[in-house]
SEMI-946317 format. One record per residue: x, y negated, z of N, C-alpha, C in turn; residue in three letters; residue number from 1. Coordinates in Angstrom, 3 decimals, m for minus. Example, Ala and Ser with C-alpha at 12.3 -4.5 7.8 and 13.67 -1.06 7.14 Angstrom:
2
     n.xx     n.yy     n.zz    ca.xx    ca.yy    ca.zz     c.xx     c.yy     c.zz zator loti
   13.190    5.690    7.800   12.300    4.500    7.800   13.200    3.300    7.800   Ala    1
   12.850    2.250    7.080   13.670    1.060    7.140   12.900   m0.030    7.870   Ser    2
// end
This chain:
297
     n.xx     n.yy     n.zz    ca.xx    ca.yy    ca.zz     c.xx     c.yy     c.zz zator loti
  m18.848   22.455   m6.323  m18.508   23.400   m5.242  m17.150   23.027   m4.652   Met    1
  m17.011   22.959   m3.371  m15.771   22.530   m2.734  m14.714   23.616   m2.841   Ala    2
  m13.472   23.164   m3.002  m12.346   24.098   m3.090  m12.096   24.732   m1.730   Ala    3
  m11.649   25.974   m1.717  m11.381   26.636   m0.435  m10.312   25.892    0.341   Pro    4
  m10.509   25.810    1.629   m9.568   25.086    2.489   m8.262   25.864    2.626   Ala    5
   m7.170   25.111    2.651   m5.841   25.719    2.829   m5.531   25.752    4.304   Ile    6
   m5.119   26.869    4.823   m4.796   26.936    6.252   m3.791   25.869    6.636   Pro    7
   m3.953   25.352    7.842   m3.137   24.204    8.269   m1.649   24.507    8.263   Ala    8
   m1.253   25.706    8.660    0.175   26.015    8.767    0.778   26.603    7.521   Gly    9
   m0.001   26.651    6.415    0.465   27.333    5.210    1.712   26.653    4.624   Arg   10
    1.683   25.315    4.486    2.809   24.591    3.899    4.051   24.727    4.757   Thr   11
    3.852   24.615    6.067    4.996   24.718    6.971    5.616   26.100    6.901   Val   12
    4.744   27.134    6.861    5.269   28.495    6.812    6.018   28.754    5.526   Asp   13
    5.492   28.228    4.395    6.167   28.442    3.116    7.540   27.802    3.119   Thr   14
    7.596   26.580    3.648    8.874   25.889    3.685    9.841   26.576    4.634   Arg   15
    9.344   27.042    5.774   10.210   27.697    6.748   10.736   29.020    6.216   Ala   16
    9.942   29.689    5.343   10.354   30.992    4.837   11.508   30.893    3.843   Ser   17
   11.770   29.685    3.355   12.869   29.551    2.406   14.210   29.852    3.060   Arg   18
   14.374   29.490    4.313   15.633   29.685    4.990   16.596   28.538    4.715   Gly   19
   17.668   28.504    5.490   18.650   27.425    5.371   19.294   27.394    4.009   Leu   20
   19.755   28.556    3.530   20.493   28.574    2.270   19.587   28.324    1.080   Trp   21
   18.337   28.836    1.120   17.420   28.564    0.020   17.066   27.098   m0.076   Gly   22
   16.838   26.483    1.075   16.518   25.060    1.097   17.718   24.235    0.662   Asp   23
   18.916   24.629    1.104   20.126   23.910    0.712   20.391   24.035   m0.786   Ala   24
   20.119   25.215   m1.342   20.336   25.405   m2.783   19.399   24.514   m3.596   Phe   25
   18.166   24.368   m3.154   17.226   23.497   m3.872   17.684   22.045   m3.842   Arg   26
   18.236   21.620   m2.712   18.744   20.255   m2.651   20.006   20.101   m3.478   Arg   27
   20.821   21.172   m3.531   22.076   21.101   m4.273   21.836   20.941   m5.771   Leu   28
   20.859   21.684   m6.313   20.621   21.605   m7.752   19.940   20.295   m8.138   Ile   29
   19.462   19.535   m7.160   18.926   18.200   m7.446   19.976   17.109   m7.268   Arg   30
   21.175   17.503   m6.854   22.272   16.556   m6.647   23.093   16.466   m7.940   Asn   31
   22.947   15.385   m8.677   23.607   15.267   m9.982   25.130   15.261   m9.888   Lys   32
   25.749   14.524   m8.958   27.215   14.619   m8.855   27.698   16.038   m8.580   Pro   33
   26.957   16.789   m7.756   27.358   18.169   m7.479   27.279   19.024   m8.733   Ala   34
   26.258   18.796   m9.559   26.147   19.551  m10.812   27.284   19.210  m11.763   Leu   35
   27.711   17.941  m11.774   28.882   17.571  m12.573   30.114   18.317  m12.065   Val   36
   30.248   18.407  m10.742   31.354   19.163  m10.168   31.310   20.630  m10.550   Gly   37
   30.117   21.222  m10.532   29.972   22.619  m10.933   30.398   22.797  m12.392   Val   38
   30.020   21.842  m13.247   30.403   21.915  m14.656   31.927   21.883  m14.804   Phe   39
   32.603   20.986  m14.085   34.071   20.915  m14.148   34.700   22.220  m13.659   Phe   40
   34.136   22.789  m12.579   34.681   24.033  m12.049   34.499   25.177  m13.041   Ile   41
   33.328   25.227  m13.676   33.084   26.269  m14.677   34.082   26.152  m15.821   Val   42
   34.355   24.935  m16.272   35.345   24.728  m17.333   36.724   25.196  m16.861   Val   43
   37.074   24.859  m15.630   38.368   25.238  m15.071   38.502   26.759  m14.972   Phe   44
   37.498   27.414  m14.431   37.542   28.873  m14.283   37.522   29.550  m15.647   Val   45
   36.716   29.036  m16.574   36.661   29.618  m17.913   38.012   29.499  m18.616   Ala   46
   38.682   28.371  m18.437   40.007   28.204  m19.042   40.991   29.234  m18.500   Ala   47
   40.916   29.503  m17.195   41.826   30.472  m16.591   41.519   31.897  m17.046   Ala   48
   40.242   32.249  m17.065   39.851   33.626  m17.389   40.006   33.921  m18.875   Val   49
   39.646   32.952  m19.713   39.626   33.175  m21.160   40.908   32.741  m21.859   Leu   50
   41.923   32.336  m21.096   43.164   31.853  m21.714   43.769   32.839  m22.711   Ala   51
   43.860   34.143  m22.395   44.455   35.068  m23.374   43.660   35.179  m24.670   Pro   52
   42.368   34.835  m24.638   41.529   34.977  m25.826   41.335   33.647  m26.567   Phe   53
   41.467   32.530  m25.846   41.196   31.221  m26.431   42.472   30.528  m26.886   Val   54
   43.560   30.724  m26.162   44.799   30.018  m26.483   45.295   30.412  m27.870   Ala   55
   45.592   29.430  m28.729   46.055   29.756  m30.079   47.469   30.316  m30.111   Pro   56
   48.264   30.073  m29.077   49.644   30.567  m29.019   49.906   31.133  m27.629   Tyr   57
   50.988   31.883  m27.520   51.407   32.368  m26.214   52.025   31.246  m25.406   Gly   58
   52.035   31.361  m24.068   52.574   30.270  m23.242   54.072   30.065  m23.410   Pro   59
   54.788   31.080  m23.881   56.233   30.970  m24.071   56.624   30.935  m25.545   Leu   60
   55.651   30.905  m26.406   55.905   30.959  m27.846   56.176   29.558  m28.391   Glu   61
   57.314   29.386  m29.056   57.646   28.088  m29.631   59.022   28.094  m30.265   Gly   62
   59.258   27.157  m31.142   60.549   27.008  m31.814   60.998   25.558  m31.697   Thr   63
   62.299   25.351  m31.694   62.843   24.007  m31.562   62.487   23.124  m32.751   Leu   64
   62.160   23.726  m33.873   61.769   22.942  m35.047   60.496   22.152  m34.758   Val   65
   59.624   22.706  m33.911   58.326   22.077  m33.627   58.318   21.294  m32.314   Asn   66
   59.452   20.950  m31.777   59.481   20.313  m30.472   58.971   18.870  m30.536   Arg   67
   58.281   18.473  m29.458   57.773   17.114  m29.260   56.898   16.629  m30.409   Leu   68
   56.101   17.548  m30.948   55.147   17.147  m31.980   53.931   16.504  m31.326   Leu   69
   53.381   15.438  m31.920   52.176   14.819  m31.348   50.960   15.697  m31.597   Pro   70
   49.850   15.422  m30.922   48.623   16.202  m31.160   48.236   16.209  m32.627   Pro   71
   47.863   17.395  m33.101   47.491   17.566  m34.511   46.543   18.738  m34.629   Ser   72
   46.170   19.060  m35.859   45.264   20.181  m36.082   45.867   21.510  m35.683   Gly   73
   47.157   21.702  m35.899   47.808   22.965  m35.553   48.185   23.037  m34.075   Ser   74
   48.395   21.886  m33.451   48.700   21.828  m32.020   47.828   20.733  m31.417   His   75
   46.703   21.139  m30.813   45.680   20.174  m30.397   46.211   19.142  m29.409   Leu   76
   47.093   19.548  m28.513   47.633   18.642  m27.503   49.130   18.413  m27.675   Leu   77
   49.649   18.716  m28.854   51.064   18.511  m29.110   51.914   19.670  m28.621   Gly   78
   53.226   19.465  m28.659   54.175   20.490  m28.214   55.181   19.859  m27.258   Thr   79
   55.864   20.715  m26.486   56.849   20.224  m25.523   58.254   20.284  m26.119   Asp   80
   59.260   20.133  m25.261   60.639   20.076  m25.728   61.080   21.379  m26.381   Leu   81
   60.514   22.492  m25.969   60.870   23.797  m26.532   59.993   24.185  m27.717   Gln   82
   59.106   23.285  m28.128   58.220   23.586  m29.245   57.030   24.437  m28.872   Gly   83
   56.739   24.560  m27.580   55.612   25.377  m27.133   54.320   24.560  m27.158   Arg   84
   53.232   25.219  m27.507   51.951   24.546  m27.644   51.443   24.104  m26.268   Asp   85
   51.186   22.796  m26.118   50.783   22.245  m24.832   49.392   22.720  m24.416   Glu   86
   48.492   22.843  m25.372   47.128   23.295  m25.063   47.142   24.715  m24.505   Phe   87
   47.926   25.586  m25.114   48.012   26.968  m24.643   48.616   27.025  m23.246   Ser   88
   49.626   26.224  m22.996   50.270   26.240  m21.678   49.352   25.685  m20.594   Arg   89
   48.529   24.707  m20.929   47.569   24.192  m19.947   46.529   25.254  m19.616   Ile   90
   46.062   25.994  m20.622   45.101   27.062  m20.367   45.702   28.141  m19.466   Leu   91
   46.918   28.562  m19.759   47.561   29.569  m18.917   47.932   29.004  m17.548   Tyr   92
   48.231   27.697  m17.502   48.515   27.076  m16.215   47.315   27.077  m15.293   Gly   93
   46.094   27.084  m15.866   44.889   27.163  m15.039   44.856   28.475  m14.258   Ala   94
   45.417   29.537  m14.813   45.464   30.801  m14.084   46.297   30.677  m12.820   Gln   95
   47.462   30.026  m12.942   48.336   29.854  m11.778   47.663   28.981  m10.726   Val   96
   47.069   27.866  m11.162   46.433   26.952  m10.216   45.224   27.596   m9.541   Ser   97
   44.416   28.335  m10.310   43.241   28.990   m9.736   43.654   30.050   m8.724   Leu   98
   44.626   30.880   m9.095   45.091   31.932   m8.184   45.681   31.324   m6.919   Leu   99
   46.562   30.343   m7.083   47.220   29.747   m5.925   46.214   29.006   m5.048   Ala  100
   45.286   28.262   m5.657   44.312   27.506   m4.879   43.380   28.401   m4.094   Gly  101
   42.788   29.387   m4.756   41.828   30.266   m4.083   42.517   31.114   m3.021   Val  102
   43.673   31.685   m3.361   44.370   32.550   m2.400   44.821   31.767   m1.178   Ala  103
   45.325   30.549   m1.376   45.787   29.757   m0.236   44.624   29.354    0.668   Ser  104
   43.477   29.025    0.091   42.321   28.661    0.912   41.807   29.883    1.674   Val  105
   41.773   31.046    1.026   41.334   32.257    1.724   42.263   32.568    2.901   Ile  106
   43.578   32.461    2.669   44.520   32.691    3.769   44.344   31.655    4.870   Met  107
   44.164   30.390    4.481   43.986   29.342    5.478   42.731   29.532    6.293   Gly  108
   41.619   29.897    5.626   40.359   30.142    6.348   40.503   31.339    7.284   Val  109
   41.184   32.389    6.838   41.356   33.580    7.679   42.179   33.266    8.918   Thr  110
   43.334   32.630    8.714   44.202   32.326    9.864   43.571   31.258   10.752   Ile  111
   43.118   30.161   10.129   42.518   29.092   10.913   41.223   29.513   11.584   Gly  112
   40.412   30.314   10.876   39.176   30.794   11.479   39.427   31.689   12.674   Gly  113
   40.470   32.526   12.588   40.813   33.392   13.725   41.240   32.560   14.931   Thr  114
   42.080   31.554   14.679   42.530   30.691   15.778   41.349   29.923   16.370   Ile  115
   40.506   29.369   15.501   39.370   28.599   15.985   38.363   29.428   16.743   Gly  116
   38.122   30.666   16.288   37.166   31.533   16.983   37.694   31.979   18.339   Ser  117
   39.003   32.234   18.432   39.582   32.601   19.726   39.542   31.426   20.692   Leu  118
   39.876   30.232   20.176   39.892   29.057   21.041   38.485   28.677   21.496   Ala  119
   37.540   28.641   20.568   36.186   28.248   20.918   35.389   29.331   21.600   Gly  120
   35.688   30.595   21.288   34.922   31.690   21.873   35.394   32.095   23.243   Gly  121
   36.721   32.059   23.475   37.259   32.484   24.765   37.404   31.291   25.709   Ile  122
   37.965   30.192   25.176   38.132   28.988   25.985   39.249   29.139   26.999   Gly  123
   39.264   28.283   27.999   40.252   28.367   29.070   41.672   28.146   28.589   Gly  124
   42.605   28.935   29.140   44.019   28.801   28.801   44.286   29.155   27.343   Lys  125
   43.534   30.123   26.814   43.709   30.491   25.399   43.404   29.293   24.498   Val  126
   42.325   28.612   24.807   41.956   27.423   24.049   43.035   26.356   24.158   Asp  127
   43.534   26.120   25.375   44.534   25.077   25.589   45.816   25.368   24.811   Ala  128
   46.303   26.597   24.870   47.550   26.943   24.185   47.384   26.852   22.673   Val  129
   46.318   27.450   22.144   46.125   27.455   20.691   45.928   26.042   20.150   Leu  130
   45.202   25.216   20.864   44.960   23.861   20.378   46.215   23.002   20.451   Met  131
   47.119   23.272   21.385   48.372   22.524   21.397   49.230   22.916   20.194   Arg  132
   49.207   24.177   19.817   49.921   24.597   18.600   49.305   23.922   17.373   Val  133
   47.973   23.874   17.331   47.290   23.211   16.214   47.618   21.724   16.187   Val  134
   47.702   21.086   17.351   48.037   19.666   17.404   49.435   19.411   16.848   Asp  135
   50.367   20.299   17.162   51.726   20.149   16.637   51.720   20.263   15.113   Val  136
   50.970   21.223   14.579   50.903   21.385   13.131   50.240   20.181   12.466   Met  137
   49.208   19.623   13.118   48.530   18.465   12.552   49.402   17.217   12.605   Leu  138
   50.375   17.178   13.503   51.246   16.007   13.604   52.252   15.932   12.463   Ser  139
   52.422   17.027   11.740   53.356   17.064   10.604   52.576   16.814    9.325   Ile  140
   52.978   15.843    8.510   52.277   15.640    7.229   52.232   16.924    6.415   Pro  141
   51.095   17.176    5.800   50.885   18.454    5.118   51.919   18.759    4.059   Gly  142
   52.246   17.780    3.216   53.183   18.039    2.129   54.580   18.323    2.677   Ile  143
   54.952   17.668    3.795   56.262   17.941    4.400   56.296   19.337    5.002   Leu  144
   55.196   19.740    5.626   55.130   21.094    6.171   55.244   22.124    5.058   Leu  145
   54.550   21.891    3.939   54.621   22.822    2.809   56.026   22.875    2.227   Ala  146
   56.666   21.717    2.086   58.040   21.688    1.565   58.976   22.463    2.481   Ile  147
   58.838   22.264    3.802   59.697   22.971    4.739   59.511   24.480    4.677   Gly  148
   58.249   24.926    4.544   57.985   26.369    4.486   58.559   26.974    3.210   Ile  149
   58.351   26.297    2.065   58.882   26.820    0.799   60.406   26.814    0.809   Val  150
   61.011   25.772    1.378   62.477   25.724    1.458   63.009   26.830    2.370   Ala  151
   62.241   27.179    3.405   62.666   28.231    4.329   62.487   29.618    3.722   Trp  152
   61.358   29.832    3.042   61.055   31.159    2.494   61.586   31.364    1.088   Leu  153
   62.098   30.306    0.463   62.579   30.328   m0.914   61.400   30.199   m1.885   Asp  154
   61.719   29.842   m3.113   60.697   29.563   m4.106   60.008   30.843   m4.562   Arg  155
   58.764   30.698   m4.969   57.959   31.820   m5.421   56.486   31.513   m5.227   Gly  156
   55.638   32.086   m6.061   54.209   31.806   m5.977   53.606   32.275   m4.651   Leu  157
   53.938   33.463   m4.131   53.392   33.848   m2.815   53.816   32.887   m1.709   Pro  158
   55.064   32.411   m1.761   55.536   31.468   m0.757   54.779   30.147   m0.847   Gln  159
   54.501   29.705   m2.077   53.745   28.465   m2.268   52.332   28.614   m1.711   Ile  160
   51.689   29.736   m1.986   50.331   29.960   m1.480   50.309   29.971    0.043   Met  161
   51.306   30.625    0.653   51.364   30.657    2.118   51.613   29.261    2.681   Phe  162
   52.490   28.492    2.038   52.795   27.143    2.519   51.561   26.249    2.461   Ala  163
   50.825   26.312    1.358   49.614   25.503    1.234   48.561   25.978    2.227   Val  164
   48.486   27.284    2.446   47.525   27.812    3.424   47.812   27.277    4.819   Ala  165
   49.079   27.187    5.190   49.437   26.723    6.527   49.132   25.242    6.718   Met  166
   49.127   24.461    5.641   48.763   23.048    5.784   47.271   22.885    6.077   Thr  167
   46.459   23.843    5.653   45.009   23.777    5.893   44.581   24.542    7.143   Asn  168
   45.429   25.413    7.640   45.072   26.251    8.782   44.625   25.440   10.008   Thr  169
   45.371   24.420   10.456   44.913   23.683   11.645   43.591   22.949   11.436   Pro  170
   43.318   22.520   10.205   42.046   21.841    9.919   40.890   22.818   10.089   Ile  171
   41.027   24.005    9.508   39.974   25.010    9.637   39.797   25.432   11.090   Phe  172
   40.902   25.565   11.815   40.817   25.959   13.223   40.047   24.919   14.032   Ala  173
   40.344   23.653   13.822   39.650   22.586   14.534   38.154   22.570   14.205   Arg  174
   37.822   22.727   12.934   36.419   22.680   12.523   35.620   23.814   13.159   Ile  175
   36.148   25.042   13.090   35.407   26.180   13.648   35.332   26.089   15.168   Leu  176
   36.391   25.661   15.811   36.354   25.512   17.273   35.301   24.490   17.684   Arg  177
   35.264   23.364   16.982   34.269   22.355   17.312   32.848   22.856   17.125   Gly  178
   32.617   23.621   16.059   31.283   24.175   15.836   30.897   25.151   16.934   Ser  179
   31.847   25.988   17.348   31.552   26.965   18.400   31.263   26.276   19.725   Leu  180
   32.040   25.250   20.053   31.819   24.545   21.316   30.464   23.846   21.341   Leu  181
   30.037   23.338   20.175   28.741   22.652   20.135   27.568   23.617   20.273   Ser  182
   27.806   24.913   20.012   26.720   25.897   20.064   26.714   26.711   21.354   Leu  183
   27.726   26.554   22.195   27.832   27.411   23.387   26.693   27.195   24.367   Arg  184
   26.087   26.017   24.354   24.972   25.747   25.258   23.637   25.693   24.523   Glu  185
   23.588   26.251   23.306   22.326   26.296   22.572   21.343   27.233   23.278   Ala  186
   20.062   27.017   23.022   19.019   27.791   23.720   19.147   29.287   23.463   Asp  187
   19.406   29.658   22.191   19.459   31.090   21.897   20.694   31.747   22.506   Tyr  188
   21.766   30.975   22.718   22.951   31.524   23.377   22.679   31.717   24.861   Val  189
   22.020   30.738   25.478   21.657   30.869   26.888   20.700   32.045   27.089   Ile  190
   19.768   32.217   26.139   18.836   33.338   26.242   19.570   34.671   26.123   Ala  191
   20.569   34.733   25.236   21.339   35.971   25.088   22.119   36.278   26.363   Ala  192
   22.667   35.256   26.990   23.377   35.487   28.252   22.420   35.966   29.341   Arg  193
   21.216   35.424   29.348   20.257   35.770   30.405   19.811   37.218   30.346   Ser  194
   19.888   37.823   29.146   19.485   39.234   29.034   20.683   40.164   29.133   Val  195
   21.855   39.605   29.492   23.018   40.431   29.761   23.941   40.678   28.587   Gly  196
   23.837   39.905   27.501   24.723   40.078   26.358   26.145   39.676   26.738   Ala  197
   27.128   40.462   26.299   28.528   40.179   26.597   29.088   39.059   25.731   Gly  198
   30.265   38.586   26.126   30.887   37.490   25.389   31.196   37.842   23.949   Gly  199
   31.654   39.074   23.704   31.977   39.476   22.333   30.727   39.532   21.471   Arg  200
   29.647   40.074   22.019   28.409   40.165   21.261   27.854   38.767   20.940   Arg  201
   27.917   37.877   21.920   27.430   36.516   21.692   28.263   35.824   20.613   Ile  202
   29.584   36.042   20.656   30.462   35.388   19.686   30.181   35.868   18.270   Leu  203
   30.105   37.190   18.084   29.990   37.729   16.726   28.553   37.773   16.214   Phe  204
   27.575   37.877   17.107   26.188   37.996   16.666   25.449   36.662   16.638   Arg  205
   25.892   35.698   17.430   25.143   34.453   17.559   25.969   33.214   17.199   His  206
   27.167   33.092   17.772   27.942   31.869   17.576   28.550   31.770   16.177   Leu  207
   29.309   32.787   15.784   30.002   32.710   14.504   29.054   32.566   13.304   Leu  208
   27.990   33.380   13.181   27.118   33.225   12.010   26.495   31.840   11.896   Pro  209
   26.294   31.155   13.025   25.653   29.844   13.000   26.648   28.690   12.959   Asn  210
   27.939   28.994   12.937   28.949   27.931   12.937   29.814   27.938   11.682   Ser  211
   29.480   28.777   10.710   30.318   28.899    9.521   30.011   27.864    8.447   Leu  212
   28.855   27.205    8.547   28.485   26.247    7.499   29.509   25.133    7.333   Thr  213
   29.950   24.442    8.402   30.986   23.419    8.211   32.286   23.974    7.654   Pro  214
   32.608   25.222    8.012   33.838   25.840    7.520   33.753   26.098    6.019   Leu  215
   32.593   26.531    5.543   32.404   26.776    4.116   32.547   25.485    3.321   Ile  216
   31.946   24.410    3.824   32.057   23.114    3.151   33.514   22.654    3.129   Val  217
   34.204   22.790    4.266   35.605   22.380    4.337   36.482   23.207    3.389   Ala  218
   36.185   24.501    3.260   36.959   25.346    2.356   36.763   24.917    0.903   Ala  219
   35.543   24.545    0.541   35.296   24.068   m0.823   36.078   22.798   m1.110   Thr  220
   36.069   21.870   m0.168   36.843   20.640   m0.341   38.343   20.921   m0.342   Leu  221
   38.772   21.920    0.424   40.197   22.232    0.502   40.722   22.822   m0.797   Ala  222
   39.853   23.401   m1.625   40.301   23.928   m2.909   40.889   22.820   m3.771   Leu  223
   40.261   21.641   m3.746   40.796   20.519   m4.508   42.172   20.125   m3.980   Ala  224
   42.305   20.034   m2.659   43.587   19.677   m2.060   44.646   20.726   m2.352   Thr  225
   44.247   22.002   m2.334   45.209   23.074   m2.591   45.761   22.998   m4.008   Ala  226
   44.902   22.730   m4.975   45.365   22.616   m6.366   46.350   21.458   m6.503   Ile  227
   46.037   20.325   m5.858   46.936   19.174   m5.911   48.255   19.491   m5.205   Ile  228
   48.201   20.183   m4.063   49.420   20.525   m3.330   50.306   21.469   m4.125   Asp  229
   49.704   22.453   m4.768   50.485   23.387   m5.594   51.167   22.631   m6.731   Val  230
   50.416   21.747   m7.394   51.002   20.952   m8.461   52.082   20.019   m7.922   Ala  231
   51.849   19.463   m6.719   52.849   18.579   m6.128   54.146   19.300   m5.806   Gly  232
   54.051   20.522   m5.283   55.262   21.302   m5.020   55.995   21.619   m6.315   Leu  233
   55.227   21.933   m7.370   55.860   22.168   m8.664   56.534   20.918   m9.205   Gly  234
   55.906   19.776   m9.004   56.474   18.514   m9.475   57.775   18.190   m8.741   Phe  235
   57.867   18.594   m7.468   59.076   18.347   m6.684   60.162   19.389   m6.925   Leu  236
   59.920   20.307   m7.845   60.922   21.321   m8.158   60.841   22.554   m7.295   Gly  237
   59.736   22.727   m6.556   59.572   23.885   m5.685   58.501   24.829   m6.210   Leu  238
   58.267   24.793   m7.509   57.271   25.660   m8.119   57.793   27.064   m8.314   Gly  239
   57.156   27.842   m9.203   57.619   29.203   m9.480   59.089   29.221   m9.884   Pro  240
   59.839   30.250   m9.480   61.277   30.278   m9.767   61.606   30.322  m11.252   Pro  241
   60.731   30.894  m12.061   60.963   30.920  m13.507   60.515   29.580  m14.096   Asp  242
   61.440   28.756  m14.599   61.047   27.432  m15.117   60.142   27.505  m16.335   Pro  243
   60.035   28.667  m16.957   59.169   28.797  m18.134   57.703   29.014  m17.753   Arg  244
   57.426   29.254  m16.480   56.055   29.510  m16.041   55.168   28.310  m16.343   Thr  245
   54.024   28.514  m16.998   53.130   27.391  m17.317   52.342   26.931  m16.100   Pro  246
   52.992   26.172  m15.243   52.345   25.633  m14.043   52.247   24.123  m14.207   Glu  247
   51.100   23.549  m13.875   50.827   22.154  m14.199   51.824   21.196  m13.566   Trp  248
   52.193   21.409  m12.303   53.148   20.521  m11.663   54.519   20.595  m12.301   Gly  249
   54.967   21.807  m12.623   56.252   21.969  m13.294   56.230   21.341  m14.678   Thr  250
   55.102   21.440  m15.372   54.972   20.811  m16.684   55.100   19.293  m16.575   Met  251
   54.547   18.716  m15.510   54.684   17.276  m15.306   56.138   16.891  m15.050   Leu  252
   56.841   17.705  m14.270   58.251   17.420  m13.992   59.074   17.444  m15.275   Thr  253
   58.847   18.450  m16.108   59.594   18.554  m17.355   59.287   17.406  m18.312   Asp  254
   58.100   16.788  m18.163   57.679   15.769  m19.118   58.048   14.353  m18.698   Ala  255
   58.489   14.159  m17.462   58.751   12.793  m17.007   59.832   12.097  m17.816   Thr  256
   60.832   12.826  m18.270   61.921   12.211  m19.022   61.517   11.832  m20.450   Lys  257
   60.342   12.306  m20.872   59.868   11.998  m22.227   58.611   11.137  m22.195   Phe  258
   58.453   10.366  m21.120   57.235    9.585  m20.951   57.030    8.586  m22.085   Leu  259
   58.095    7.984  m22.559   57.964    6.961  m23.597   57.767    7.558  m24.989   Arg  260
   58.445    8.656  m25.275   58.384    9.190  m26.640   57.327   10.280  m26.798   Ile  261
   56.877   10.894  m25.698   55.850   11.949  m25.775   54.919   11.841  m24.581   Ala  262
   54.113   10.773  m24.491   53.260   10.577  m23.314   52.194   11.643  m23.151   Pro  263
   51.849   12.356  m24.210   50.820   13.391  m24.094   51.261   14.533  m23.174   Trp  264
   52.573   14.711  m23.012   53.059   15.771  m22.137   52.752   15.474  m20.668   Leu  265
   52.575   14.220  m20.329   52.195   13.823  m18.970   50.681   13.738  m18.846   Ile  266
   50.049   13.179  m19.863   48.625   12.861  m19.774   47.765   14.112  m19.639   Phe  267
   47.958   15.104  m20.470   47.041   16.244  m20.497   47.168   17.164  m19.274   Phe  268
   48.383   17.524  m18.804   48.442   18.291  m17.538   47.891   17.497  m16.355   Pro  269
   48.182   16.194  m16.322   47.625   15.367  m15.248   46.108   15.321  m15.298   Gly  270
   45.547   15.236  m16.516   44.095   15.230  m16.668   43.490   16.552  m16.185   Leu  271
   44.165   17.661  m16.461   43.673   18.967  m16.003   43.637   19.024  m14.477   Ala  272
   44.662   18.504  m13.818   44.688   18.485  m12.349   43.556   17.615  m11.814   Ile  273
   43.364   16.442  m12.423   42.335   15.509  m11.956   40.945   16.116  m12.114   Val  274
   40.663   16.722  m13.257   39.331   17.281  m13.510   39.015   18.413  m12.530   Ile  275
   39.963   19.308  m12.317   39.712   20.426  m11.401   39.529   19.925   m9.967   Ser  276
   40.342   18.953   m9.547   40.215   18.431   m8.189   38.893   17.691   m8.003   Ala  277
   38.499   16.874   m8.984   37.226   16.162   m8.893   36.063   17.140   m8.834   Ile  278
   36.140   18.219   m9.601   35.062   19.209   m9.595   34.831   19.795   m8.210   Gly  279
   35.897   20.225   m7.539   35.740   20.807   m6.206   35.328   19.750   m5.178   Phe  280
   35.811   18.520   m5.335   35.412   17.459   m4.415   33.926   17.144   m4.542   Asn  281
   33.439   17.042   m5.766   32.018   16.754   m5.973   31.142   17.883   m5.456   Leu  282
   31.559   19.127   m5.709   30.783   20.260   m5.198   30.809   20.290   m3.679   Leu  283
   31.975   20.040   m3.076   32.058   20.036   m1.621   31.193   18.959   m0.987   Gly  284
   31.204   17.756   m1.579   30.343   16.691   m1.070   28.865   17.054   m1.211   Asp  285
   28.512   17.664   m2.347   27.132   18.084   m2.542   26.701   19.145   m1.556   Gly  286
   27.579   20.092   m1.265   27.252   21.135   m0.284   27.101   20.541    1.108   Met  287
   27.949   19.566    1.441   27.849   18.938    2.761   26.511   18.225    2.917   Arg  288
   26.081   17.522    1.872   24.797   16.843    1.938   23.631   17.838    1.960   Glu  289
   23.775   18.934    1.226   22.684   19.909    1.162   22.523   20.688    2.455   Ser  290
   23.621   20.922    3.155   23.578   21.724    4.376   23.434   20.889    5.635   Leu  291
   23.386   19.558    5.484   23.235   18.695    6.648   21.799   18.777    7.157   Asp  292
   21.587   19.257    8.362   20.213   19.375    8.882   19.482   18.041    8.956   Pro  293
   20.211   16.954    9.116   19.559   15.646    9.222   18.917   15.215    7.915   Arg  294
   19.363   15.827    6.789   18.790   15.489    5.494   17.677   16.439    5.084   Leu  295
   17.382   17.441    5.916   16.371   18.421    5.577   14.985   17.814    5.612   Lys  296
   14.205   18.094    4.578   12.852   17.522    4.447   11.799   18.612    4.504   Arg  297
// end
């Protein structure tokens, strides 16, 4: 007996019903480098969240008797000049890096997204003025801009987050503006104009929801850059004002003078920065490939 025939459009309808994000998620979980990135991020976030429960010592706990001890059973990653446990300080340092990285990217996306939406949505003189400001910001190297902002506002974690956010703001503004400009002549936008929809309605109901995908990918990639920038500012002596704060960049600065006699003080904080940055980079690349319409099957 012959099997019942499957309607011709059944496969197409099933695939279409998944939607953009469902289809992208299926491609993402088949991307092995992206899954490796997710694993690194989970380790990074778990270290930050579980630090008070996992760390064998407090971040400021130590005695001079135990200073510069090599890795051992009692101190897995050794101790620093003050006798503080390096493993515990790296775990607590993940809290600072996670907070600073996420907060700076959120601020950058908010400010840059607002500028990009105004420039791409309104256009004209508003676009010209805002983009010239963005061009000026892009002409300044990011790390120099961050150093100048922190030097102007004085040291502190909120100042560092704002400085890192401002280095990413023009990038986000450019990305969102470009997405909006590419969609202004799309069929559904022209149809909305033909039925009398206003500029504000078109911007918020049609343009913005369909132009956020590149911004989301860029924000994921920017998390890696933000963590490196925060550590770089700490390494240059512009980290948190309290030198005892377990911040990875500051830990690297304190360890440079002991590179020959205690190399673990450089290696392990540097490894933590590398792993977290690679994780966000791999995830960002995977999201870009998953959300690329040209790769949709």
